[in-house]
C-alpha positions as CSV (number, residue, x, y, z in Angstrom):
1,M,-31.8,-28.1,-6.3
2,H,-32.0,-24.4,-6.0
3,P,-29.5,-22.3,-8.1
4,W,-28.1,-20.6,-5.0
5,I,-27.0,-24.0,-3.6
6,S,-24.7,-24.6,-6.5
7,I,-23.3,-21.1,-6.2
8,V,-22.5,-21.7,-2.5
9,L,-21.0,-25.2,-3.2
10,T,-18.8,-23.7,-5.9
11,F,-17.7,-21.0,-3.5
12,C,-16.9,-23.5,-0.8
13,F,-14.9,-25.7,-3.2
14,D,-13.0,-22.7,-4.6
15,T,-12.2,-21.5,-1.0
16,E,-11.0,-25.0,0.0
17,S,-8.8,-25.2,-3.1
18,L,-7.3,-21.7,-2.3
19,L,-6.6,-22.6,1.3
20,D,-5.0,-25.9,0.3
21,N,-2.6,-24.1,-2.1
22,I,-1.7,-21.1,-0.1
23,E,1.8,-20.8,1.3
24,P,2.1,-20.5,5.1
25,R,3.1,-17.1,6.5
26,I,6.0,-17.3,8.9
27,L,6.4,-14.6,11.5
28,D,9.6,-14.4,13.4
29,C,9.1,-12.6,16.7
30,R,12.7,-12.9,17.6
31,G,13.9,-10.4,15.0
32,E,14.8,-6.7,15.5
33,M,12.4,-5.1,17.9
34,T,13.1,-1.5,17.1
35,P,10.7,-0.4,14.3
36,L,11.8,0.9,11.0
37,L,10.4,4.5,10.5
38,I,9.1,5.4,7.1
39,F,7.8,9.0,6.4
40,T,6.0,9.5,3.1
41,D,4.5,12.6,1.5
42,A,3.2,13.7,-1.8
43,A,2.0,16.8,-3.6
44,F,-0.3,17.6,-6.5
45,E,0.0,21.0,-8.0
46,D,-0.6,22.4,-11.5
47,G,-1.5,18.9,-12.9
48,A,1.8,17.3,-11.7
49,A,2.1,14.8,-8.8
50,T,5.3,14.2,-6.8
51,W,6.2,11.9,-4.0
52,G,8.9,11.7,-1.3
53,C,10.1,9.2,1.3
54,V,12.4,9.2,4.3
55,V,13.4,5.9,5.8
56,I,15.1,5.8,9.2
57,D,16.4,2.7,10.8
58,P,17.0,3.5,14.5
59,S,18.7,0.1,15.1
60,T,21.6,0.9,12.7
61,G,21.4,4.7,12.5
62,A,20.9,4.4,8.7
63,A,18.7,6.9,6.9
64,E,17.8,7.3,3.3
65,V,15.8,9.9,1.3
66,S,14.1,9.3,-2.1
67,G,11.5,11.0,-4.2
68,G,10.3,11.7,-7.7
69,S,7.5,12.5,-10.0
70,V,4.4,10.4,-10.6
71,P,4.2,9.4,-14.3
72,D,1.8,11.6,-16.3
73,F,-0.1,8.5,-17.6
74,L,-0.8,7.5,-14.0
75,V,-2.0,11.0,-13.0
76,K,-4.4,11.0,-16.0
77,C,-5.6,7.5,-15.1
78,W,-6.3,8.5,-11.5
79,Q,-8.1,11.7,-12.7
80,N,-10.3,9.7,-15.1
81,L,-11.3,7.4,-12.2
82,A,-11.4,9.9,-9.3
83,G,-11.8,13.4,-10.7
84,E,-9.5,16.3,-10.9
85,Q,-8.1,16.2,-7.3
86,I,-5.9,13.2,-6.8
87,I,-3.7,14.1,-3.8
88,T,-5.0,11.1,-1.8
89,Q,-3.9,8.7,-4.6
90,A,-0.5,10.4,-4.7
91,E,-0.1,10.0,-0.9
92,A,-1.0,6.3,-1.1
93,F,1.3,5.8,-4.1
94,A,4.2,7.1,-2.0
95,V,3.6,4.4,0.6
96,L,3.3,1.7,-2.2
97,L,6.6,2.9,-3.6
98,A,8.3,2.8,-0.2
99,R,7.1,-0.7,0.5
100,R,8.4,-1.9,-2.9
101,A,11.7,0.0,-2.9
102,Y,12.6,-1.1,0.6
103,E,11.0,-4.5,0.4
104,T,14.1,-6.4,1.7
105,L,14.6,-3.9,4.6
106,V,11.0,-4.1,5.8
107,K,10.8,-7.9,5.6
108,Q,10.6,-9.5,9.1
109,R,10.7,-6.0,10.6
110,R,8.3,-3.9,12.6
111,V,7.5,-0.8,10.5
112,I,5.8,2.4,11.3
113,F,4.5,4.4,8.3
114,F,3.8,8.1,8.8
115,V,1.2,9.3,6.3
116,D,-0.1,12.9,6.6
117,N,-3.2,12.4,4.5
118,E,-6.2,11.0,6.5
119,A,-8.0,9.5,3.5
120,A,-4.9,7.7,2.3
121,R,-4.1,6.6,5.8
122,Y,-7.6,5.3,6.4
123,A,-7.6,3.4,3.1
124,L,-4.1,1.9,3.8
125,I,-5.1,0.8,7.3
126,H,-8.4,-0.8,6.2
127,A,-7.1,-2.1,2.8
128,S,-10.3,-0.7,1.3
129,S,-11.7,2.4,-0.3
130,P,-14.8,3.4,-2.1
131,S,-12.5,5.1,-4.7
132,V,-11.6,2.6,-7.4
133,S,-8.2,4.3,-8.1
134,L,-7.3,4.3,-4.4
135,L,-8.4,0.7,-4.0
136,K,-6.1,-0.4,-6.9
137,I,-3.1,1.2,-5.1
């Protein structure tokens, strides 16, 4: 038997096992139809990164604003992986924080994220990036 056949068989068995153990995803199309609006932004100046987020729920009229600084250790990590300019990572990080912070609000809701950085937006839409640091986000 060729070595690649055992690799393919192992892959198939692993995939089957994964599919057998995965939880079903339930989508409820009867929920709120008005989308939640989330605007995110970030900045990177003088070695410091900051982020901001505005969440608007048109169905209830509720709005919330949040923001903060990206921890220095994370900025350094991104720079080690991506180079000196890390604005794209900061922009994607703002979306990640919004998704985590408002996890219960976005659950079973339609959500529109407004991201003003094309590279971050592209990576988020495609869930892929050639940048290791951006891919980890």
